[in-house]
N, C-alpha and C positions, 0 to 999 in steps of 0.2 A: 429408876423413876425420878429422874432429876427435874428440878424446876427451871433449869437453866438452858434447856434445849432451845435452839432457834426454831422459828416456824418451819414446817416442812415445805419442800418445794411445791408439792401438789396443792397445798393450801394457798401459797403465794400466787400460783398460776390461776387457781379458781377465783381468788379475790380480784386479781387484775382483770380477768375476762368478765366477771360478774359486774364490776364497776363500769366497764365499757358498755355492756348490754344495758345496764340501768340508766346510764347517762346519755347514750347515743342511739340505742336500737329500739327500745320499747316505745309505746305510743306516747304522744305529748301529754295526754291526760294523765297517764300513770306517772310520768316523770314529774308533773306538776304536783300531784298528791304527795309523792315521796320527798319533794323539796320543801313542802310546807308542814307536813304532819308526821307524827310518830305513833307507835303502838300505844303509848301511855296517854294519848289524846282521847282514847275511848272512855266513855263514861263508866263502863263496867267490863269485867273479864270473868269468864267462867272457865276454870282450869280443871281438867280431868287428870287426876293423879292415880297411878297404879303401877304394878310391876309389868315387865314385858310379858306378852302373851296373856294379858289379863282381860282382854275384851274391849280395850279402849278404842280400837279402830271402829268397831261396830257402833259403840255409843257416840263417838265423835261424828260418824257418818250420819247417824240419825239426827243428832242435834243441829248439825249444820244445814239441815233442811228447814229449820225454823226461820220464818221470814223476819224475825227481829234479831237475827244474828249475822255476824260476819265471821269469816274463817279463812285459814290458809287451805291449800289443797292437801296437806298432810301434816306430818309432825314438824314442829318448829325448831327442834334442836340443831338442825343443819345450820341455822343462822348463828347459834352459839358456837358451833364448831368452826364456822368460817371466821369468826372473830376471836378464836383461840381460847374460848371459855370451855376448856375440855382437857383431856389427856393429850399431850404430855405436859402442858403447862401446869396441870393439876395431877395429883397422884392417882386419881380415879375420877368417876363422874360426880363425886361430892364437890359442890361449890360452897365454900364457907359463906356465912351470912355477910361477913365484912369484906368479901373479895372485891377488890377495886381495880385490879389490873386489866381493865378493859375500857373501851370507848363506849360509854353508855348511850350517847346520842346515836352513834352508828348502829349499835345493836338494836335499839328501838326502831330506827328507821328501816333496817333490814328486815325486822320482824313484820313490817308492813308491806314488804315487797310483793307478795303474792296474795294478800288479803283481798277478798271480794265480798260483796253483799248478796245475801240470798234473795232471789226474786224468781218468780215462775218463768219469766222470759230468760233467754240465753244471750250470752255476749261472747261471740267468737274471738273478738280482739282481746278480751280479757284472758281467755284460755290460752291464746297464742302467746301473749306477753308472759304469762306465768310459765309456760314451757321454756321460753327463752331465758328467763332469769334463773331457771333451775339447771339448764344444760351445763353451764360452767362448773356447777357443784357436782353434777353427776358424772361428768367426763373431764376431770381436771387435767388429764394428760393429753387432751386433744385441742388443737386450735381449729375452731370451726367458723365458717362464714355466717355469722349470726344474722346479718342483714338479709342475706339470700334465703336463709332458712325461714325467717319471718315472712318474707314475701310469698314463699311457696306454701307455707301453712295457711296464710290468709286466702290464698287462691284455692285452697281445698286439698292440697296434696297431703297424704297421710304421713305422720311422723315416721312410721315404719319404713316407708319408701325413701324418705329423706335420709334416715340413718343408714339404710342399706347402701345408698349412694356414696356414703363416706366410709364404707367398709366397717361399719359398726353393726355387729350381729344383733338382730332384733331379739334374739334369745337373751341378750344382756339388757333387755329393757322390758317393754310391755308384755312380751310373751312369757315372762316369768310367772305371771299371774295364772297361766294355764298349764305350764309344764316346767320341769326342772332342767337346769343346764347340765352339761357333762362334767364340769369341774367348778370348784368355787373360785371367786375372785381372788387374785393374788396381790392386788394393789389397792391402796386405800382410796376412798372417795370421801367427799364431804357429806353426800347424801346417798342412801340406798337407792339403787336404780329401779327396782320393781315396785309395783303396787302404788305408784304415785298417780292418783286419779283426780281428774279435774271435775268439779261439780257442774253439771250442765244447767242447774238452776242458780246461776250466779252471774253477776255483772261486775264491772269495774267499780272501785270504791269512789264515793263522793264525800264531800266534807260533811254533809248532814248525816251520813251513815255512822259517824263517830258517836252518835247518840244510842246506837245499838249495843248489843253485847258481843264482845270478841270471844269466840270459843277457841281454846288452846288445848292441845294434848301432845305429850311426849313422855314415854315411860321414864326417861332420864330425869324428869322433873321431880321424881321421888327424892332425888339427892340435891335438889336445888330450891326447895320450897321456901326456906328462910331468905335465901338470896333473891329470889323472885319477888318476894314481898318487900324486902328492905332495899334491895339494890335496883330493881327495875320498876316496880309499881307501888312505891310507898304511899302515893296519894290516890290511887285508883281503888274503886270498889271491886275487890277480887274475891270471888266465891269458889270454893273447892269441892269437887265431887271426888271422894275417895272410893274408887271402884275396886272391889275385891273379887277374888276368884279362888276356889279351893286349891291348895298347894299341888295336889296330884295332877290336876288338869293343866295348870300353868307350867309345871315342871316338864310334863310330857310334851306340851307345845314347844317349850324352849328346846328340848332335846331334838324334836323334829326339825326346828328351824336351824339349829347349829349344823345338822347333818344334810340339810337340803342346800343346794347351790343356788340360792335365790337372793343373794345380795344382802342378807342380814349382817354381813361383816361390817365391823365398825372401826377397829383400831389394829395397828401393827404394834404389838407389845413384845415382840421378839419371838424366839422359838417356842412353840407350843408342843407339849408332850402330854396330850390328854387322851386317855383310853376312851375310844368311841368317836374320835374326831381326827381327821387327817388334813384339815385345812391349815392355812398359815396365818389367818387373821382372826382376831377376837370377834365374837358375835354378840349383838345386843349390848346392854348396859355394862359398864365397867364398875362393879361395886367395890367398896373398900374391902381390903383383905383378899383381893383376887390373886390367883396363883396360876402358874403356867404348866404345872404338872399335876397329875392325879386323874380322877375319873370325870368325864364330861357330865354325867348325871349329878355329881356333887356340885359342879359349877352351876348347873341349872337350879339346884336347891338353894345355893348361895344367892343367886340373883333374885329369886322370889323372896327369900327371907329378908335380905338386906333392904330391898326396896320398900317393903311394907313396914319394916322397923323404922326406917327413916321417915316415912309418911306419918306414922304414929307419933314420932318425936317432933316432927316439924309442923304438925297441924295447928298447934297452939299459936302460931304466928298469924293465924287468920281468925276472924270473928265468925265467919259462916262456913261450916264444913258439913257436908252431907255424905254419909257412907251408904253405898249402894252395892248390892251383890250382883255380879254378872249372871249368876244363876237365875236371879229374879228377872233380869233383863231378857233372858231367853224364854222363861216359862210364863211370864206375865208382862210382856213388853209394854202394852198400852198403859197399865197402871204405874209401872216403874218410870216410864218416860214422863208421865203426867206429874209424878212426884218431883222429878228433877226440874221440869218446866216451872212448877210452882215455886220451888226453892230458888230458882234463878230469876223469878218474877218476869218471865218472858211473855206471858199472855197467850192468846190463841194464835194458831197458825194452821190454816187449811192445808197448806203444802205438807207440813209435818204430819198432820193427822192422816193424810193419804199415804205418806211414806212408811209410817209405823206399821201399816197393815202388811207390807211386804218389803222389809228392808233388804238391801243387797248384802251378799257375802263379801267381806273385805278382809284382807290380810290373813286369810286362812292358809295354813300349811298343808292341810288335807281336808277332804270333805267333812264338814261338821257332823258330829255324831255324839250323842250323850255318853258320858263316861268312857270316851275313847281311850283314856289313859289305862284302862284295865287290860288293853292289848299288851301293855308293857308293865303289868302290875308288879311282877317280881323285881324288875330293875328299879322302878320308882319306889317300891316298898323298901328295898334295901337301902336306898339313899335316906328315906325318912327314918329308918331305924338308926342310922348313924348321926342323924341330926342332933344338934346340941340344944342348950337351954334357950337360946334366942329364938330358935324355930318354935319350940314349945310355947313360949310366951306369945309370939305373934299369932299362932294358931288359936290360942285361947282368946286373945283380945279381938280377933276377927270373927270368932264364933264358928270355927271349922273343926270342932272336936269330934263330930259324928261322921265317920267315914262313909256311912250309908247315904249321906246327903251329898256326897261329892259327885256331881254329874259333869 
């Protein structure tokens, strides 16, 4: 886990192609915004912090339907990875508060690359441009004719048809949302390829949209809270929603995700010898203390425990933090969302009110069902029995001591 490794070739290729798309291919309007503004020009930021498989994708999808928000199309940590704020430059996903080995202006500009403003109308050019800026990150090993792809997308050709024309199986892209692939990825990318959904109620960013609230979410932020506050947004009003979920449900979801060939792979950390996993790449966040040997279920437990421990430790860097249970989001969606909207001072939103009544399923590994973890109760239970003092402390602080409430 050396700090001296040079940038990986796939990251260099992705960065080169992304810069070309950003500077030459996307619309003139988006290029103009990216040349003049950065993410820290927003008046306020609402940051969702949680562990992986904690329900943040559902909450993010709901909140990005509020008409006083702006958002990316998915998680933002791909822009940190593109700029080397990740393993192997760091030993894990933990970013120290005083970490300064990065180009702050570039990171903040890149964070803005696919941000759009929520509006009931739709903007096809915005969706097309967002697809274009992500392609180099999703397929860093491919040299693609981005100008041609943009023209065809604007003309109405489906992305599936375009990718098939370049011998890229659609099963390695959107169809992951519907079914599993035959084998896991074996090469790193900057961004997971499945589940990247564009918001149909969104348009391109304008200067006056910076008065809105930028909604951000990435499970890796659990390990970056102090750095985000001090290194990225020291002058911005940043409010944090700490989203919690009971350990059994989260660990079970992580175990599913590791074993499904759906692109949750994140890092090449060397040879893995994990009982229950036959892939070659690490999946989800890389917590401190990660190991390459042992039981997969114990790795999932580590990922849940370490993430929430770091959120609890890092929350004092922020003045405004609201803790929300994912279980409440499921059982009392309207009241829970109202609490968050009031906390963020977002005001009323007709579009959000409509969406809360029937939110979409996002980032699910299997059909949602309450207490699905009990299908694997013995395996999950055995891991919890081996858990140490840190796990016990986190469970107590988060209020998950009653197993009967774990849905």
